[in-house]
C-alpha positions in Angstrom: 28.9 37.0 13.1 27.6 40.0 15.1 27.1 37.8 18.2 30.7 36.5 17.9 32.1 40.0 17.8 29.8 41.1 20.7 30.9 38.2 22.9 34.5 38.8 22.1 34.1 42.5 23.0 32.4 41.6 26.3 35.2 39.2 27.2 37.8 41.9 26.3 36.0 44.6 28.4 35.4 42.2 31.4 39.2 41.9 31.9 40.1 45.3 30.6 41.8 46.7 33.8 44.2 43.8 33.9 44.8 43.8 30.1 45.5 47.5 30.1 48.1 47.2 32.8 49.8 44.4 30.8 49.5 46.4 27.6 51.2 49.4 29.3 54.1 47.3 30.5 54.6 45.8 27.0 54.2 49.1 25.3 56.9 50.7 27.5 59.3 47.9 26.3 58.2 48.5 22.7 58.8 52.3 23.0 62.2 51.8 24.6 63.2 49.3 21.8 62.1 51.5 18.9 63.6 54.7 20.5 66.9 53.0 21.1 67.0 51.6 17.6 66.0 54.9 16.1 68.8 56.8 17.7 71.3 54.2 16.8 70.1 54.1 13.2 70.3 57.9 13.0 74.0 57.6 13.7 74.6 55.0 10.9 72.3 56.9 8.5 74.6 59.9 9.1 77.5 57.9 8.0 75.7 56.8 4.9 74.7 60.3 4.1 78.3 61.3 4.5 79.3 58.7 2.0 77.0 60.6 -0.5 78.9 63.8 0.1 77.0 65.2 3.1 79.1 65.8 6.2 77.9 64.2 9.4 77.6 67.7 11.1 75.4 69.0 8.3 73.2 65.8 8.5 72.7 66.3 12.2 71.8 69.9 11.6 69.2 69.1 9.0 67.7 66.3 11.2 67.4 68.8 14.1 65.7 71.3 11.9 63.3 68.7 10.6 62.4 67.6 14.2 61.7 71.3 15.0 59.3 71.4 12.1 61.4 73.2 9.4 59.8 72.1 6.2 62.6 73.3 4.0 65.3 71.3 5.8 64.6 68.0 4.0 64.6 69.8 0.6 67.9 71.5 1.2 69.5 68.3 2.5 68.5 66.5 -0.7 69.9 69.4 -2.8 73.3 69.0 -1.1 73.2 65.3 -1.7 72.2 65.9 -5.3 75.6 67.5 -5.9 77.0 64.0 -5.8 74.4 63.0 -8.4 75.8 65.7 -10.7 79.3 64.3 -10.2 78.0 61.0 -11.4 77.3 62.4 -14.8 81.0 62.9 -15.3 81.7 59.2 -14.6 81.9 56.4 -17.1 79.0 53.9 -17.0 81.2 51.3 -15.3 82.4 53.8 -12.6 78.8 55.0 -12.0 77.5 51.5 -11.6 80.3 50.6 -9.2 79.7 53.7 -7.2 76.0 53.2 -6.8 76.4 49.5 -5.9 78.9 50.4 -3.2 76.7 53.0 -1.7 73.7 50.7 -1.8 75.7 47.9 -0.2 76.9 50.2 2.5 73.4 51.4 3.3 72.1 47.8 3.4 74.9 46.6 5.6 74.3 49.6 8.0 70.5 49.3 8.3 69.6 45.6 7.9 70.7 44.5 11.4 68.4 47.1 12.9 65.4 46.0 10.9 66.1 42.4 11.9 66.3 43.3 15.5 63.2 45.3 15.3 61.3 42.4 13.7 62.5 39.8 16.1 61.8 41.9 19.3 58.4 43.1 17.9 57.4 39.5 17.3 58.5 38.5 20.8 56.4 41.4 22.3 53.3 40.4 20.3 53.9 36.8 21.3 54.0 37.9 25.0 50.8 39.9 24.5 49.0 36.9 23.0 50.1 34.7 25.9 49.2 37.3 28.6 45.7 37.8 27.2 45.0 34.0 27.0 46.1 33.6 30.6 43.8 36.5 31.7 40.9 35.2 29.7 41.0 31.5 30.7 42.4 31.6 34.2 41.5 33.6 37.4 44.3 36.1 38.2 43.6 39.2 40.2 46.9 40.9 39.6 49.1 41.6 36.6 52.2 40.2 38.4 50.4 36.9 39.0 49.4 36.7 35.3 53.0 37.5 34.2 54.3 34.8 36.5 52.0 32.3 35.0 53.1 33.4 31.5 56.6 32.6 32.5 55.8 28.9 33.0 53.9 28.8 29.6 56.4 30.7 27.6 58.4 27.8 26.3 55.4 25.5 25.7 53.7 28.2 23.7 56.8 28.6 21.5 56.7 24.9 20.9 53.0 25.1 20.0 53.7 27.9 17.4 56.6 26.1 15.9 54.8 22.7 15.8 51.7 24.3 14.3 53.9 26.0 11.7 55.6 22.7 10.9 52.3 20.9 10.6 50.7 23.5 8.3 53.3 24.6 5.7 56.6 24.7 7.5 57.6 21.4 6.1 57.4 22.8 2.6 59.6 25.7 3.6 62.2 23.3 4.9 62.2 21.4 1.7 62.8 24.6 -0.2 66.0 25.1 1.8 67.5 21.8 0.7 70.4 22.8 -1.7 69.6 20.2 -4.3 65.9 21.3 -4.5 66.4 25.0 -4.9 65.3 24.8 -8.6 61.9 23.7 -7.3 61.5 26.9 -5.1 58.5 28.3 -7.1 56.7 25.0 -6.8 57.4 24.8 -3.0 56.2 28.4 -2.7 52.9 27.6 -4.3 52.4 24.5 -2.2 53.2 26.4 1.0 50.6 29.0 0.2 48.0 26.3 -0.5 49.0 24.4 2.7 48.8 27.6 4.8 45.3 28.3 3.4 44.0 24.8 4.0 45.8 23.8 7.3 46.4 27.2 8.9 42.9 27.9 10.0 42.6 24.4 11.5 45.5 25.1 13.9 44.6 28.6 15.2 43.1 27.1 18.3 46.2 25.3 19.5 47.5 28.3 21.7 44.0 28.7 23.2 43.8 25.0 24.1 47.3 24.9 25.5 46.3 27.5 28.1 42.6 26.9 28.5 42.8 23.1 28.9 46.3 22.7 30.2 47.4 20.5 27.3 50.9 19.8 26.2 52.1 21.4 22.9 51.7 18.3 20.8 48.3 17.5 22.3 47.1 21.1 21.8 48.0 21.0 18.1 46.3 17.6 17.7 43.2 18.7 19.6 42.9 21.9 17.5 42.9 19.8 14.3 40.3 17.5 15.8 37.9 20.2 17.0 38.2 22.3 13.8 37.8 19.4 11.4 34.8 20.0 9.1 34.5 23.7 10.2 37.1 25.3 7.9 34.5 27.7 6.4 33.1 28.6 9.9 36.7 29.6 10.9 38.0 31.3 7.8 35.0 33.6 7.4 35.1 35.2 10.9 38.9 35.5 10.7 38.7 37.4 7.4 36.1 39.7 8.9 38.4 40.2 11.9 41.3 41.0 9.7 39.4 43.6 7.7 38.1 45.3 11.0 41.6 45.4 12.6 43.1 46.8 9.4 40.5 49.6 9.2 41.0 50.5 12.9 44.8 50.6 12.6 44.6 52.8 9.5 42.4 55.3 11.4 44.5 55.2 14.6 47.8 55.5 12.8 46.7 58.9 11.5 46.3 60.2 15.1 49.6 58.6 16.2 51.4 60.2 13.3 50.1 63.6 14.4 51.3 63.0 18.0 54.8 62.0 16.6 55.3 65.7 15.6 55.3 66.6 19.3 56.7 63.5 21.0 58.4 60.7 19.1 58.6 58.5 22.2 55.0 59.2 23.0 54.0 58.1 19.5 56.1 54.9 19.9 54.4 54.2 23.2 50.9 54.7 21.8 51.8 52.6 18.8 52.9 49.7 21.0 49.8 50.1 23.2 47.5 49.9 20.2 49.3 46.8 18.9 49.0 45.0 22.3 45.3 45.9 22.7 44.6 44.7 19.2 46.3 41.4 20.0 44.3 41.1 23.2 41.0 41.5 21.3 42.1 39.0 18.6 42.8 36.4 21.4 39.4 37.1 22.9 38.0 36.5 19.4 39.8 33.2 19.1 38.5 32.1 22.5 34.9 32.9 21.5 35.3 31.4 18.0 36.6 28.1 19.5 33.5 28.0 21.8 31.3 28.6 18.8 32.9 25.8 16.8 32.6 23.4 19.7 28.9 24.2 20.3 28.1 23.8 16.7 29.0 20.1 16.7 
């Protein structure tokens, strides 16, 4: 296990200059995305706060004070909002329930599109990071522009690989659960999908690597991943679990530092958060490349 992590680290460090340049580019996009969404959300949250009895001007004043480090601002804002809570006591049970449901619905309607956009774009950026790192590790590119250009030609095939691997592992169970007449079997489908993901998922993790490394088509990459990993489920799952624990611990430690930076520069914290995410993805891809080599040599 130690040799696997050491070889992954060496591969990561060997291409670090090119990887860092790519990570910076993707982190800038991430910071821009989060900053834009955060500012837009603040406006809609102000409207929600106003619906709870807090005027928009007062909300903006409290937000400004909190950004400047005023620790009492949050408390005072909640005290003003609590005035509405006192008014709820004078309502009947039906009026109170209706009022709370309307406020909750308005908050959900206001914020859910932003969370959806954030999730989709974050996933795309992580996907791009995985693709860039695989290109850097398996092909000879001396400049980040050349690597990005190569990624452009592999973008759609890589999407097909991920979708096909998802369908081959447990996606088919999810699709069955969406059939209207089979909704009552949703708990069964959920259990089957978990089992299928545990059994088949590890056997398909090499498909993206094989697509880039051996210039295979999407279908061939998924098929080859199944062939090469057959009989090695335990040798794949064990290292992946160790990698997951290591990455989680590192992220917990780094998030503390990033949270401290956010007090001084929100945009800077977003950039560093995106940079850490991309570098983590890069190392995970190096780990997959080395794990595939280990599995192949063990046969």
